[in-house]
N, C-alpha and C positions, 0 to 999 in steps of 0.2 A: 242935506249934508253941508258944512260950514267946508270953504276953501281948504283952509287948515287941518281939519281932520279930515279930507280927501287926499291933502299930500302924507301925511301921516297912512293910511291905508295905503294908498301908493307906493310907499316905505316899505312897508311891512309884506307887502304881495313880492314885491322885489326879493328881500332878504329872502325869504321862501322860497320861490324858483330858486336861487340862488344853489339854497340847500338841498332842494328836492334834484338838482340838477346831478350835482356833488355825490348825493346818498347813489343815485344810479351807475356810480361812476363800478366799473366791473375789477378794472385792475389798479388798486392801490386807492382806492377812495380816502378823502380827507376826512374822516369822521369828526375831526376837530372844529373841520368850517364846519359841517354839519350842521356842529353843536353849537354854533359861533353864531350863525344865521338862521338858525330856530328863535337861539333865544332873544334876537335881533330882531325878528317878525311881530315873535310875542309881545316884547317891550313894545314896541311901536303901533301896536291892537289898544293895546291899553292906553298908551296915552293918547291916541286916537277919539277911544271912547271919555275918558275925562277930558280934555278939551272938548267936541261934541257939546257936553254938559257942562259946562261954564265949571268944571271943579280943577282949580289951581294947580299945579303941582310941582314940584323941583327938577332942577340937573339931578336925576338919577336913573340908575340902573338895576336896583332892586325889585326883580317882579314881584315878590313877599309885600312890599312896601305899596306898588303901583296897587296889585289887586287889591287889597283893604281897601285904598281908595276909592274904587270904584263903587266894593259891596257895600262903603259906610252906609 
């Protein structure tokens, strides 16, 4: 795995861990934060896949666009 890919994966895992922790909160969990960090984790994993495959991508946060590039 390329170092830049590994960095994207580490950041995605950190976002996912944050989402999991907040989801586990029993009193007044912040579901907006759960959704945000989940989206961020998926975005970063898609970018990691693109990076590893040497597929250029622009600065974007649209999961559909990123997924389409992965599947193309």
